[in-house]
PDB file of N, CA, C and O in Angstrom:
ATOM      1  N   MET A   1     -16.752   3.457  -3.551  1.00  0.00           N
ATOM      2  CA  MET A   1     -15.401   2.952  -3.400  1.00  0.00           C
ATOM      3  C   MET A   1     -14.426   4.091  -3.697  1.00  0.00           C
ATOM      4  O   MET A   1     -14.602   4.847  -4.653  1.00  0.00           O
ATOM      5  N   GLU A   2     -13.426   4.195  -2.881  1.00  0.00           N
ATOM      6  CA  GLU A   2     -12.380   5.191  -3.089  1.00  0.00           C
ATOM      7  C   GLU A   2     -11.146   4.515  -3.662  1.00  0.00           C
ATOM      8  O   GLU A   2     -10.902   3.330  -3.435  1.00  0.00           O
ATOM      9  N   LYS A   3     -10.372   5.297  -4.411  1.00  0.00           N
ATOM     10  CA  LYS A   3      -9.153   4.780  -5.022  1.00  0.00           C
ATOM     11  C   LYS A   3      -8.059   5.829  -4.950  1.00  0.00           C
ATOM     12  O   LYS A   3      -8.321   7.032  -4.958  1.00  0.00           O
ATOM     13  N   ALA A   4      -6.843   5.350  -4.881  1.00  0.00           N
ATOM     14  CA  ALA A   4      -5.674   6.229  -4.944  1.00  0.00           C
ATOM     15  C   ALA A   4      -4.671   5.577  -5.882  1.00  0.00           C
ATOM     16  O   ALA A   4      -4.493   4.359  -5.863  1.00  0.00           O
ATOM     17  N   LEU A   5      -4.023   6.386  -6.695  1.00  0.00           N
ATOM     18  CA  LEU A   5      -3.026   5.897  -7.633  1.00  0.00           C
ATOM     19  C   LEU A   5      -1.740   6.676  -7.410  1.00  0.00           C
ATOM     20  O   LEU A   5      -1.737   7.907  -7.438  1.00  0.00           O
ATOM     21  N   ASN A   6      -0.653   5.958  -7.189  1.00  0.00           N
ATOM     22  CA  ASN A   6       0.649   6.589  -6.965  1.00  0.00           C
ATOM     23  C   ASN A   6       1.699   5.967  -7.866  1.00  0.00           C
ATOM     24  O   ASN A   6       1.663   4.772  -8.163  1.00  0.00           O
ATOM     25  N   ARG A   7       2.625   6.795  -8.290  1.00  0.00           N
ATOM     26  CA  ARG A   7       3.796   6.320  -9.036  1.00  0.00           C
ATOM     27  C   ARG A   7       4.867   6.020  -8.002  1.00  0.00           C
ATOM     28  O   ARG A   7       5.137   6.841  -7.125  1.00  0.00           O
ATOM     29  N   ILE A   8       5.478   4.844  -8.102  1.00  0.00           N
ATOM     30  CA  ILE A   8       6.534   4.488  -7.156  1.00  0.00           C
ATOM     31  C   ILE A   8       7.791   4.063  -7.910  1.00  0.00           C
ATOM     32  O   ILE A   8       7.724   3.539  -9.022  1.00  0.00           O
ATOM     33  N   HIS A   9       8.921   4.298  -7.283  1.00  0.00           N
ATOM     34  CA  HIS A   9      10.224   3.880  -7.792  1.00  0.00           C
ATOM     35  C   HIS A   9      10.838   3.017  -6.693  1.00  0.00           C
ATOM     36  O   HIS A   9      11.399   3.547  -5.734  1.00  0.00           O
ATOM     37  N   PRO A  10      10.740   1.698  -6.821  1.00  0.00           N
ATOM     38  CA  PRO A  10      11.212   0.820  -5.736  1.00  0.00           C
ATOM     39  C   PRO A  10      12.720   0.896  -5.549  1.00  0.00           C
ATOM     40  O   PRO A  10      13.472   1.053  -6.511  1.00  0.00           O
ATOM     41  N   ILE A  11      13.151   0.782  -4.295  1.00  0.00           N
ATOM     42  CA  ILE A  11      14.596   0.805  -4.025  1.00  0.00           C
ATOM     43  C   ILE A  11      15.275  -0.421  -4.595  1.00  0.00           C
ATOM     44  O   ILE A  11      16.488  -0.413  -4.805  1.00  0.00           O
ATOM     45  N   SER A  12      14.510  -1.483  -4.853  1.00  0.00           N
ATOM     46  CA  SER A  12      15.079  -2.692  -5.450  1.00  0.00           C
ATOM     47  C   SER A  12      15.433  -2.483  -6.930  1.00  0.00           C
ATOM     48  O   SER A  12      16.226  -3.243  -7.485  1.00  0.00           O
ATOM     49  N   ASP A  13      14.857  -1.469  -7.564  1.00  0.00           N
ATOM     50  CA  ASP A  13      15.141  -1.145  -8.962  1.00  0.00           C
ATOM     51  C   ASP A  13      14.783   0.329  -9.181  1.00  0.00           C
ATOM     52  O   ASP A  13      13.746   0.626  -9.773  1.00  0.00           O
ATOM     53  N   PRO A  14      15.632   1.260  -8.709  1.00  0.00           N
ATOM     54  CA  PRO A  14      15.297   2.681  -8.724  1.00  0.00           C
ATOM     55  C   PRO A  14      15.027   3.280 -10.097  1.00  0.00           C
ATOM     56  O   PRO A  14      14.376   4.320 -10.195  1.00  0.00           O
ATOM     57  N   GLU A  15      15.513   2.644 -11.159  1.00  0.00           N
ATOM     58  CA  GLU A  15      15.271   3.166 -12.508  1.00  0.00           C
ATOM     59  C   GLU A  15      13.879   2.798 -13.022  1.00  0.00           C
ATOM     60  O   GLU A  15      13.392   3.396 -13.982  1.00  0.00           O
ATOM     61  N   ALA A  16      13.247   1.827 -12.393  1.00  0.00           N
ATOM     62  CA  ALA A  16      11.933   1.364 -12.830  1.00  0.00           C
ATOM     63  C   ALA A  16      10.834   2.263 -12.268  1.00  0.00           C
ATOM     64  O   ALA A  16      10.978   2.866 -11.205  1.00  0.00           O
ATOM     65  N   THR A  17       9.742   2.333 -13.007  1.00  0.00           N
ATOM     66  CA  THR A  17       8.559   3.065 -12.545  1.00  0.00           C
ATOM     67  C   THR A  17       7.398   2.081 -12.484  1.00  0.00           C
ATOM     68  O   THR A  17       7.130   1.352 -13.439  1.00  0.00           O
ATOM     69  N   TYR A  18       6.727   2.076 -11.363  1.00  0.00           N
ATOM     70  CA  TYR A  18       5.537   1.256 -11.164  1.00  0.00           C
ATOM     71  C   TYR A  18       4.390   2.176 -10.770  1.00  0.00           C
ATOM     72  O   TYR A  18       4.598   3.276 -10.259  1.00  0.00           O
ATOM     73  N   PHE A  19       3.200   1.708 -11.016  1.00  0.00           N
ATOM     74  CA  PHE A  19       2.003   2.419 -10.587  1.00  0.00           C
ATOM     75  C   PHE A  19       1.259   1.520  -9.621  1.00  0.00           C
ATOM     76  O   PHE A  19       0.989   0.356  -9.919  1.00  0.00           O
ATOM     77  N   LEU A  20       0.927   2.070  -8.459  1.00  0.00           N
ATOM     78  CA  LEU A  20       0.237   1.327  -7.409  1.00  0.00           C
ATOM     79  C   LEU A  20      -1.125   1.953  -7.191  1.00  0.00           C
ATOM     80  O   LEU A  20      -1.232   3.118  -6.806  1.00  0.00           O
ATOM     81  N   GLN A  21      -2.167   1.173  -7.440  1.00  0.00           N
ATOM     82  CA  GLN A  21      -3.529   1.632  -7.161  1.00  0.00           C
ATOM     83  C   GLN A  21      -4.047   0.874  -5.943  1.00  0.00           C
ATOM     84  O   GLN A  21      -3.942  -0.350  -5.865  1.00  0.00           O
ATOM     85  N   VAL A  22      -4.600   1.613  -5.009  1.00  0.00           N
ATOM     86  CA  VAL A  22      -5.199   1.037  -3.810  1.00  0.00           C
ATOM     87  C   VAL A  22      -6.669   1.430  -3.817  1.00  0.00           C
ATOM     88  O   VAL A  22      -6.997   2.594  -4.043  1.00  0.00           O
ATOM     89  N   SER A  23      -7.552   0.477  -3.574  1.00  0.00           N
ATOM     90  CA  SER A  23      -8.992   0.770  -3.524  1.00  0.00           C
ATOM     91  C   SER A  23      -9.567   0.220  -2.226  1.00  0.00           C
ATOM     92  O   SER A  23      -9.162  -0.845  -1.757  1.00  0.00           O
ATOM     93  N   TRP A  24     -10.517   0.957  -1.649  1.00  0.00           N
ATOM     94  CA  TRP A  24     -11.096   0.577  -0.376  1.00  0.00           C
ATOM     95  C   TRP A  24     -12.507   1.121  -0.275  1.00  0.00           C
ATOM     96  O   TRP A  24     -12.886   2.043  -0.997  1.00  0.00           O
ATOM     97  N   GLU A  25     -13.279   0.538   0.632  1.00  0.00           N
ATOM     98  CA  GLU A  25     -14.665   0.962   0.845  1.00  0.00           C
ATOM     99  C   GLU A  25     -14.739   2.064   1.904  1.00  0.00           C
ATOM    100  O   GLU A  25     -14.794   3.244   1.558  1.00  0.00           O
ATOM    101  N   LYS A  26     -14.740   1.698   3.179  1.00  0.00           N
ATOM    102  CA  LYS A  26     -14.895   2.674   4.270  1.00  0.00           C
ATOM    103  C   LYS A  26     -13.565   3.302   4.635  1.00  0.00           C
ATOM    104  O   LYS A  26     -13.408   4.522   4.578  1.00  0.00           O
ATOM    105  N   ASP A  27     -12.623   2.476   5.004  1.00  0.00           N
ATOM    106  CA  ASP A  27     -11.265   2.918   5.316  1.00  0.00           C
ATOM    107  C   ASP A  27     -10.341   1.726   5.124  1.00  0.00           C
ATOM    108  O   ASP A  27     -10.798   0.593   4.970  1.00  0.00           O
ATOM    109  N   LEU A  28      -9.051   1.985   5.133  1.00  0.00           N
ATOM    110  CA  LEU A  28      -8.105   0.888   4.894  1.00  0.00           C
ATOM    111  C   LEU A  28      -8.215  -0.220   5.927  1.00  0.00           C
ATOM    112  O   LEU A  28      -7.901  -1.374   5.635  1.00  0.00           O
ATOM    113  N   GLY A  29      -8.655   0.117   7.124  1.00  0.00           N
ATOM    114  CA  GLY A  29      -8.753  -0.866   8.201  1.00  0.00           C
ATOM    115  C   GLY A  29      -9.756  -1.968   7.951  1.00  0.00           C
ATOM    116  O   GLY A  29      -9.704  -3.006   8.611  1.00  0.00           O
ATOM    117  N   THR A  30     -10.674  -1.770   7.007  1.00  0.00           N
ATOM    118  CA  THR A  30     -11.660  -2.807   6.692  1.00  0.00           C
ATOM    119  C   THR A  30     -11.219  -3.671   5.519  1.00  0.00           C
ATOM    120  O   THR A  30     -11.972  -4.526   5.053  1.00  0.00           O
ATOM    121  N   GLY A  31     -10.001  -3.447   5.045  1.00  0.00           N
ATOM    122  CA  GLY A  31      -9.454  -4.210   3.932  1.00  0.00           C
ATOM    123  C   GLY A  31      -9.373  -3.364   2.678  1.00  0.00           C
ATOM    124  O   GLY A  31     -10.032  -2.330   2.574  1.00  0.00           O
ATOM    125  N   PHE A  32      -8.563  -3.805   1.725  1.00  0.00           N
ATOM    126  CA  PHE A  32      -8.375  -3.039   0.504  1.00  0.00           C
ATOM    127  C   PHE A  32      -7.846  -3.927  -0.608  1.00  0.00           C
ATOM    128  O   PHE A  32      -7.354  -5.029  -0.366  1.00  0.00           O
ATOM    129  N   GLY A  33      -7.954  -3.429  -1.820  1.00  0.00           N
ATOM    130  CA  GLY A  33      -7.429  -4.110  -2.993  1.00  0.00           C
ATOM    131  C   GLY A  33      -6.214  -3.378  -3.513  1.00  0.00           C
ATOM    132  O   GLY A  33      -6.088  -2.165  -3.345  1.00  0.00           O
ATOM    133  N   LEU A  34      -5.321  -4.115  -4.145  1.00  0.00           N
ATOM    134  CA  LEU A  34      -4.110  -3.536  -4.714  1.00  0.00           C
ATOM    135  C   LEU A  34      -3.988  -3.921  -6.180  1.00  0.00           C
ATOM    136  O   LEU A  34      -4.333  -5.034  -6.575  1.00  0.00           O
ATOM    137  N   LEU A  35      -3.497  -2.994  -6.968  1.00  0.00           N
ATOM    138  CA  LEU A  35      -3.151  -3.253  -8.360  1.00  0.00           C
ATOM    139  C   LEU A  35      -1.787  -2.609  -8.575  1.00  0.00           C
ATOM    140  O   LEU A  35      -1.626  -1.406  -8.367  1.00  0.00           O
ATOM    141  N   LEU A  36      -0.816  -3.399  -8.986  1.00  0.00           N
ATOM    142  CA  LEU A  36       0.534  -2.918  -9.249  1.00  0.00           C
ATOM    143  C   LEU A  36       0.846  -3.173 -10.717  1.00  0.00           C
ATOM    144  O   LEU A  36       0.640  -4.279 -11.217  1.00  0.00           O
ATOM    145  N   SER A  37       1.345  -2.144 -11.410  1.00  0.00           N
ATOM    146  CA  SER A  37       1.647  -2.299 -12.826  1.00  0.00           C
ATOM    147  C   SER A  37       2.956  -1.604 -13.175  1.00  0.00           C
ATOM    148  O   SER A  37       3.288  -0.547 -12.637  1.00  0.00           O
ATOM    149  N   ASP A  38       3.692  -2.234 -14.098  1.00  0.00           N
ATOM    150  CA  ASP A  38       4.895  -1.604 -14.645  1.00  0.00           C
ATOM    151  C   ASP A  38       4.625  -1.165 -16.088  1.00  0.00           C
ATOM    152  O   ASP A  38       5.561  -0.893 -16.840  1.00  0.00           O
ATOM    153  N   CYS A  39       3.366  -1.098 -16.468  1.00  0.00           N
ATOM    154  CA  CYS A  39       2.873  -0.726 -17.805  1.00  0.00           C
ATOM    155  C   CYS A  39       3.086  -1.819 -18.840  1.00  0.00           C
ATOM    156  O   CYS A  39       2.745  -1.633 -20.008  1.00  0.00           O
ATOM    157  N   GLN A  40       3.638  -2.948 -18.437  1.00  0.00           N
ATOM    158  CA  GLN A  40       3.725  -4.112 -19.308  1.00  0.00           C
ATOM    159  C   GLN A  40       2.955  -5.277 -18.708  1.00  0.00           C
ATOM    160  O   GLN A  40       2.318  -6.053 -19.420  1.00  0.00           O
ATOM    161  N   CYS A  41       3.025  -5.384 -17.399  1.00  0.00           N
ATOM    162  CA  CYS A  41       2.326  -6.433 -16.662  1.00  0.00           C
ATOM    163  C   CYS A  41       1.591  -5.775 -15.501  1.00  0.00           C
ATOM    164  O   CYS A  41       1.907  -4.654 -15.101  1.00  0.00           O
ATOM    165  N   ALA A  42       0.610  -6.490 -14.971  1.00  0.00           N
ATOM    166  CA  ALA A  42      -0.123  -6.001 -13.805  1.00  0.00           C
ATOM    167  C   ALA A  42      -0.347  -7.153 -12.842  1.00  0.00           C
ATOM    168  O   ALA A  42      -0.539  -8.297 -13.254  1.00  0.00           O
ATOM    169  N   TRP A  43      -0.320  -6.836 -11.560  1.00  0.00           N
ATOM    170  CA  TRP A  43      -0.531  -7.814 -10.509  1.00  0.00           C
ATOM    171  C   TRP A  43      -1.584  -7.259  -9.569  1.00  0.00           C
ATOM    172  O   TRP A  43      -1.590  -6.065  -9.268  1.00  0.00           O
ATOM    173  N   THR A  44      -2.483  -8.131  -9.102  1.00  0.00           N
ATOM    174  CA  THR A  44      -3.546  -7.702  -8.199  1.00  0.00           C
ATOM    175  C   THR A  44      -3.520  -8.531  -6.933  1.00  0.00           C
ATOM    176  O   THR A  44      -2.985  -9.639  -6.905  1.00  0.00           O
ATOM    177  N   GLY A  45      -4.105  -7.980  -5.892  1.00  0.00           N
ATOM    178  CA  GLY A  45      -4.210  -8.691  -4.633  1.00  0.00           C
ATOM    179  C   GLY A  45      -5.207  -8.004  -3.725  1.00  0.00           C
ATOM    180  O   GLY A  45      -5.628  -6.875  -3.979  1.00  0.00           O
ATOM    181  N   THR A  46      -5.575  -8.692  -2.676  1.00  0.00           N
ATOM    182  CA  THR A  46      -6.471  -8.118  -1.676  1.00  0.00           C
ATOM    183  C   THR A  46      -5.875  -8.335  -0.296  1.00  0.00           C
ATOM    184  O   THR A  46      -5.163  -9.309  -0.051  1.00  0.00           O
ATOM    185  N   VAL A  47      -6.178  -7.418   0.587  1.00  0.00           N
ATOM    186  CA  VAL A  47      -5.759  -7.493   1.986  1.00  0.00           C
ATOM    187  C   VAL A  47      -7.039  -7.394   2.810  1.00  0.00           C
ATOM    188  O   VAL A  47      -7.771  -6.409   2.712  1.00  0.00           O
ATOM    189  N   SER A  48      -7.302  -8.401   3.609  1.00  0.00           N
ATOM    190  CA  SER A  48      -8.539  -8.441   4.391  1.00  0.00           C
ATOM    191  C   SER A  48      -8.358  -7.738   5.731  1.00  0.00           C
ATOM    192  O   SER A  48      -7.239  -7.451   6.156  1.00  0.00           O
ATOM    193  N   GLU A  49      -9.470  -7.471   6.380  1.00  0.00           N
ATOM    194  CA  GLU A  49      -9.439  -6.884   7.721  1.00  0.00           C
ATOM    195  C   GLU A  49      -8.685  -7.804   8.676  1.00  0.00           C
ATOM    196  O   GLU A  49      -7.941  -7.332   9.537  1.00  0.00           O
ATOM    197  N   ALA A  50      -8.873  -9.116   8.528  1.00  0.00           N
ATOM    198  CA  ALA A  50      -8.160 -10.087   9.371  1.00  0.00           C
ATOM    199  C   ALA A  50      -6.655 -10.037   9.106  1.00  0.00           C
ATOM    200  O   ALA A  50      -5.861 -10.143  10.041  1.00  0.00           O
ATOM    201  N   ASP A  51      -6.253  -9.874   7.829  1.00  0.00           N
ATOM    202  CA  ASP A  51      -4.830  -9.749   7.490  1.00  0.00           C
ATOM    203  C   ASP A  51      -4.214  -8.545   8.198  1.00  0.00           C
ATOM    204  O   ASP A  51      -3.108  -8.630   8.732  1.00  0.00           O
ATOM    205  N   ILE A  52      -4.930  -7.434   8.199  1.00  0.00           N
ATOM    206  CA  ILE A  52      -4.437  -6.212   8.829  1.00  0.00           C
ATOM    207  C   ILE A  52      -4.270  -6.411  10.326  1.00  0.00           C
ATOM    208  O   ILE A  52      -3.245  -6.034  10.895  1.00  0.00           O
ATOM    209  N   SER A  53      -5.266  -6.997  10.964  1.00  0.00           N
ATOM    210  CA  SER A  53      -5.196  -7.249  12.413  1.00  0.00           C
ATOM    211  C   SER A  53      -4.048  -8.186  12.751  1.00  0.00           C
ATOM    212  O   SER A  53      -3.329  -7.965  13.726  1.00  0.00           O
ATOM    213  N   ARG A  54      -3.874  -9.233  11.948  1.00  0.00           N
ATOM    214  CA  ARG A  54      -2.815 -10.212  12.187  1.00  0.00           C
ATOM    215  C   ARG A  54      -1.434  -9.563  12.037  1.00  0.00           C
ATOM    216  O   ARG A  54      -0.552  -9.783  12.868  1.00  0.00           O
ATOM    217  N   GLU A  55      -1.248  -8.771  10.989  1.00  0.00           N
ATOM    218  CA  GLU A  55       0.043  -8.117  10.766  1.00  0.00           C
ATOM    219  C   GLU A  55       0.366  -7.122  11.883  1.00  0.00           C
ATOM    220  O   GLU A  55       1.503  -7.058  12.351  1.00  0.00           O
ATOM    221  N   ALA A  56      -0.628  -6.352  12.306  1.00  0.00           N
ATOM    222  CA  ALA A  56      -0.417  -5.402  13.405  1.00  0.00           C
ATOM    223  C   ALA A  56      -0.010  -6.146  14.680  1.00  0.00           C
ATOM    224  O   ALA A  56       0.896  -5.717  15.394  1.00  0.00           O
ATOM    225  N   ALA A  57      -0.678  -7.251  14.955  1.00  0.00           N
ATOM    226  CA  ALA A  57      -0.339  -8.048  16.136  1.00  0.00           C
ATOM    227  C   ALA A  57       1.052  -8.658  16.013  1.00  0.00           C
ATOM    228  O   ALA A  57       1.803  -8.691  16.988  1.00  0.00           O
ATOM    229  N   ASP A  58       1.404  -9.141  14.818  1.00  0.00           N
ATOM    230  CA  ASP A  58       2.720  -9.749  14.598  1.00  0.00           C
ATOM    231  C   ASP A  58       3.860  -8.776  14.880  1.00  0.00           C
ATOM    232  O   ASP A  58       4.902  -9.164  15.408  1.00  0.00           O
ATOM    233  N   ILE A  59       3.657  -7.519  14.528  1.00  0.00           N
ATOM    234  CA  ILE A  59       4.728  -6.539  14.761  1.00  0.00           C
ATOM    235  C   ILE A  59       4.507  -5.741  16.048  1.00  0.00           C
ATOM    236  O   ILE A  59       5.201  -4.762  16.320  1.00  0.00           O
ATOM    237  N   GLU A  60       3.524  -6.186  16.829  1.00  0.00           N
ATOM    238  CA  GLU A  60       3.222  -5.593  18.130  1.00  0.00           C
ATOM    239  C   GLU A  60       2.983  -4.083  18.036  1.00  0.00           C
ATOM    240  O   GLU A  60       3.534  -3.295  18.804  1.00  0.00           O
ATOM    241  N   MET A  61       2.142  -3.711  17.064  1.00  0.00           N
ATOM    242  CA  MET A  61       1.783  -2.312  16.877  1.00  0.00           C
ATOM    243  C   MET A  61       0.281  -2.176  17.091  1.00  0.00           C
ATOM    244  O   MET A  61      -0.493  -3.045  16.688  1.00  0.00           O
ATOM    245  N   ASP A  62      -0.124  -1.088  17.722  1.00  0.00           N
ATOM    246  CA  ASP A  62      -1.539  -0.800  17.870  1.00  0.00           C
ATOM    247  C   ASP A  62      -2.189  -0.832  16.489  1.00  0.00           C
ATOM    248  O   ASP A  62      -1.652  -0.262  15.539  1.00  0.00           O
ATOM    249  N   ARG A  63      -3.326  -1.485  16.374  1.00  0.00           N
ATOM    250  CA  ARG A  63      -3.970  -1.671  15.079  1.00  0.00           C
ATOM    251  C   ARG A  63      -4.282  -0.342  14.393  1.00  0.00           C
ATOM    252  O   ARG A  63      -4.055  -0.199  13.191  1.00  0.00           O
ATOM    253  N   GLU A  64      -4.799   0.628  15.141  1.00  0.00           N
ATOM    254  CA  GLU A  64      -5.133   1.922  14.543  1.00  0.00           C
ATOM    255  C   GLU A  64      -3.886   2.639  14.033  1.00  0.00           C
ATOM    256  O   GLU A  64      -3.921   3.279  12.983  1.00  0.00           O
ATOM    257  N   LYS A  65      -2.795   2.532  14.770  1.00  0.00           N
ATOM    258  CA  LYS A  65      -1.540   3.141  14.318  1.00  0.00           C
ATOM    259  C   LYS A  65      -1.052   2.431  13.059  1.00  0.00           C
ATOM    260  O   LYS A  65      -0.559   3.078  12.134  1.00  0.00           O
ATOM    261  N   TYR A  66      -1.183   1.121  13.019  1.00  0.00           N
ATOM    262  CA  TYR A  66      -0.787   0.356  11.843  1.00  0.00           C
ATOM    263  C   TYR A  66      -1.588   0.788  10.617  1.00  0.00           C
ATOM    264  O   TYR A  66      -1.022   0.971   9.539  1.00  0.00           O
ATOM    265  N   VAL A  67      -2.891   0.951  10.776  1.00  0.00           N
ATOM    266  CA  VAL A  67      -3.742   1.386   9.664  1.00  0.00           C
ATOM    267  C   VAL A  67      -3.322   2.784   9.205  1.00  0.00           C
ATOM    268  O   VAL A  67      -3.309   3.059   8.006  1.00  0.00           O
ATOM    269  N   GLU A  68      -2.980   3.665  10.142  1.00  0.00           N
ATOM    270  CA  GLU A  68      -2.523   5.005   9.772  1.00  0.00           C
ATOM    271  C   GLU A  68      -1.216   4.936   8.982  1.00  0.00           C
ATOM    272  O   GLU A  68      -1.036   5.687   8.024  1.00  0.00           O
ATOM    273  N   GLU A  69      -0.307   4.047   9.372  1.00  0.00           N
ATOM    274  CA  GLU A  69       0.940   3.879   8.625  1.00  0.00           C
ATOM    275  C   GLU A  69       0.673   3.324   7.224  1.00  0.00           C
ATOM    276  O   GLU A  69       1.330   3.720   6.262  1.00  0.00           O
ATOM    277  N   LEU A  70      -0.292   2.409   7.113  1.00  0.00           N
ATOM    278  CA  LEU A  70      -0.690   1.913   5.790  1.00  0.00           C
ATOM    279  C   LEU A  70      -1.184   3.069   4.934  1.00  0.00           C
ATOM    280  O   LEU A  70      -0.800   3.197   3.772  1.00  0.00           O
ATOM    281  N   ARG A  71      -2.039   3.911   5.512  1.00  0.00           N
ATOM    282  CA  ARG A  71      -2.573   5.048   4.770  1.00  0.00           C
ATOM    283  C   ARG A  71      -1.448   5.953   4.280  1.00  0.00           C
ATOM    284  O   ARG A  71      -1.436   6.367   3.121  1.00  0.00           O
ATOM    285  N   LYS A  72      -0.516   6.253   5.156  1.00  0.00           N
ATOM    286  CA  LYS A  72       0.601   7.129   4.779  1.00  0.00           C
ATOM    287  C   LYS A  72       1.450   6.509   3.670  1.00  0.00           C
ATOM    288  O   LYS A  72       1.844   7.193   2.725  1.00  0.00           O
ATOM    289  N   SER A  73       1.725   5.226   3.789  1.00  0.00           N
ATOM    290  CA  SER A  73       2.623   4.587   2.815  1.00  0.00           C
ATOM    291  C   SER A  73       1.951   4.263   1.487  1.00  0.00           C
ATOM    292  O   SER A  73       2.606   4.289   0.445  1.00  0.00           O
ATOM    293  N   LEU A  74       0.655   3.958   1.507  1.00  0.00           N
ATOM    294  CA  LEU A  74      -0.006   3.491   0.294  1.00  0.00           C
ATOM    295  C   LEU A  74      -0.825   4.540  -0.443  1.00  0.00           C
ATOM    296  O   LEU A  74      -0.951   4.473  -1.666  1.00  0.00           O
ATOM    297  N   ILE A  75      -1.394   5.526   0.289  1.00  0.00           N
ATOM    298  CA  ILE A  75      -2.292   6.448  -0.410  1.00  0.00           C
ATOM    299  C   ILE A  75      -1.995   7.920  -0.189  1.00  0.00           C
ATOM    300  O   ILE A  75      -2.633   8.761  -0.821  1.00  0.00           O
ATOM    301  N   ALA A  76      -1.059   8.268   0.675  1.00  0.00           N
ATOM    302  CA  ALA A  76      -0.832   9.680   0.982  1.00  0.00           C
ATOM    303  C   ALA A  76      -0.114  10.432  -0.137  1.00  0.00           C
ATOM    304  O   ALA A  76      -0.184  11.660  -0.188  1.00  0.00           O
ATOM    305  N   GLY A  77       0.570   9.729  -1.028  1.00  0.00           N
ATOM    306  CA  GLY A  77       1.214  10.369  -2.171  1.00  0.00           C
ATOM    307  C   GLY A  77       2.297  11.349  -1.793  1.00  0.00           C
ATOM    308  O   GLY A  77       3.227  10.996  -1.068  1.00  0.00           O
ATOM    309  N   GLU A  78       2.193  12.581  -2.273  1.00  0.00           N
ATOM    310  CA  GLU A  78       3.227  13.599  -2.062  1.00  0.00           C
ATOM    311  C   GLU A  78       3.483  13.877  -0.587  1.00  0.00           C
ATOM    312  O   GLU A  78       4.607  14.191  -0.196  1.00  0.00           O
ATOM    313  N   GLU A  79       2.457  13.762   0.218  1.00  0.00           N
ATOM    314  CA  GLU A  79       2.580  14.005   1.655  1.00  0.00           C
ATOM    315  C   GLU A  79       3.649  13.114   2.293  1.00  0.00           C
ATOM    316  O   GLU A  79       4.324  13.527   3.236  1.00  0.00           O
ATOM    317  N   SER A  80       3.800  11.897   1.780  1.00  0.00           N
ATOM    318  CA  SER A  80       4.738  10.930   2.346  1.00  0.00           C
ATOM    319  C   SER A  80       5.909  10.615   1.425  1.00  0.00           C
ATOM    320  O   SER A  80       6.670   9.686   1.695  1.00  0.00           O
ATOM    321  N   ALA A  81       6.063  11.362   0.358  1.00  0.00           N
ATOM    322  CA  ALA A  81       7.138  11.093  -0.606  1.00  0.00           C
ATOM    323  C   ALA A  81       8.488  11.069   0.096  1.00  0.00           C
ATOM    324  O   ALA A  81       8.812  11.968   0.872  1.00  0.00           O
ATOM    325  N   GLY A  82       9.274  10.030  -0.182  1.00  0.00           N
ATOM    326  CA  GLY A  82      10.604   9.908   0.399  1.00  0.00           C
ATOM    327  C   GLY A  82      10.632   9.314   1.798  1.00  0.00           C
ATOM    328  O   GLY A  82      11.715   9.054   2.323  1.00  0.00           O
ATOM    329  N   LYS A  83       9.491   9.091   2.414  1.00  0.00           N
ATOM    330  CA  LYS A  83       9.451   8.550   3.770  1.00  0.00           C
ATOM    331  C   LYS A  83       9.294   7.026   3.794  1.00  0.00           C
ATOM    332  O   LYS A  83       9.594   6.386   4.802  1.00  0.00           O
ATOM    333  N   TYR A  84       8.828   6.452   2.693  1.00  0.00           N
ATOM    334  CA  TYR A  84       8.588   5.014   2.619  1.00  0.00           C
ATOM    335  C   TYR A  84       9.298   4.454   1.403  1.00  0.00           C
ATOM    336  O   TYR A  84       9.353   5.091   0.351  1.00  0.00           O
ATOM    337  N   ASN A  85       9.843   3.252   1.558  1.00  0.00           N
ATOM    338  CA  ASN A  85      10.530   2.571   0.469  1.00  0.00           C
ATOM    339  C   ASN A  85       9.762   1.332   0.068  1.00  0.00           C
ATOM    340  O   ASN A  85       9.132   0.681   0.901  1.00  0.00           O
ATOM    341  N   PHE A  86       9.818   1.010  -1.207  1.00  0.00           N
ATOM    342  CA  PHE A  86       9.166  -0.172  -1.734  1.00  0.00           C
ATOM    343  C   PHE A  86      10.211  -1.088  -2.349  1.00  0.00           C
ATOM    344  O   PHE A  86      11.155  -0.633  -2.995  1.00  0.00           O
ATOM    345  N   VAL A  87      10.028  -2.382  -2.140  1.00  0.00           N
ATOM    346  CA  VAL A  87      10.889  -3.389  -2.733  1.00  0.00           C
ATOM    347  C   VAL A  87       9.976  -4.319  -3.533  1.00  0.00           C
ATOM    348  O   VAL A  87       8.999  -4.852  -3.006  1.00  0.00           O
ATOM    349  N   ILE A  88      10.306  -4.504  -4.802  1.00  0.00           N
ATOM    350  CA  ILE A  88       9.535  -5.411  -5.655  1.00  0.00           C
ATOM    351  C   ILE A  88      10.323  -6.710  -5.776  1.00  0.00           C
ATOM    352  O   ILE A  88      11.486  -6.712  -6.179  1.00  0.00           O
ATOM    353  N   SER A  89       9.671  -7.815  -5.420  1.00  0.00           N
ATOM    354  CA  SER A  89      10.361  -9.107  -5.514  1.00  0.00           C
ATOM    355  C   SER A  89       9.442 -10.154  -6.122  1.00  0.00           C
ATOM    356  O   SER A  89       9.841 -11.307  -6.284  1.00  0.00           O
TER     357      SER A  89
END
């Protein structure tokens, strides 16, 4: 299993710091787990392969391109810094 951990500052609360861990088996396209923490609380979730396909279809984006955008936004870290915004609600 591979994992990536990134520090994020959501645009919904720029002074806050959160840590986002993403874990996956083969690649993000087969599904992944999420762990979000503000160092006081933690939230977990999973995204299935079917969820990814459904979301790509909903926004009318090629599935492979959608998975690449997920990779850039969730695990690329410094490579994508400043290119993606997060909102915590």
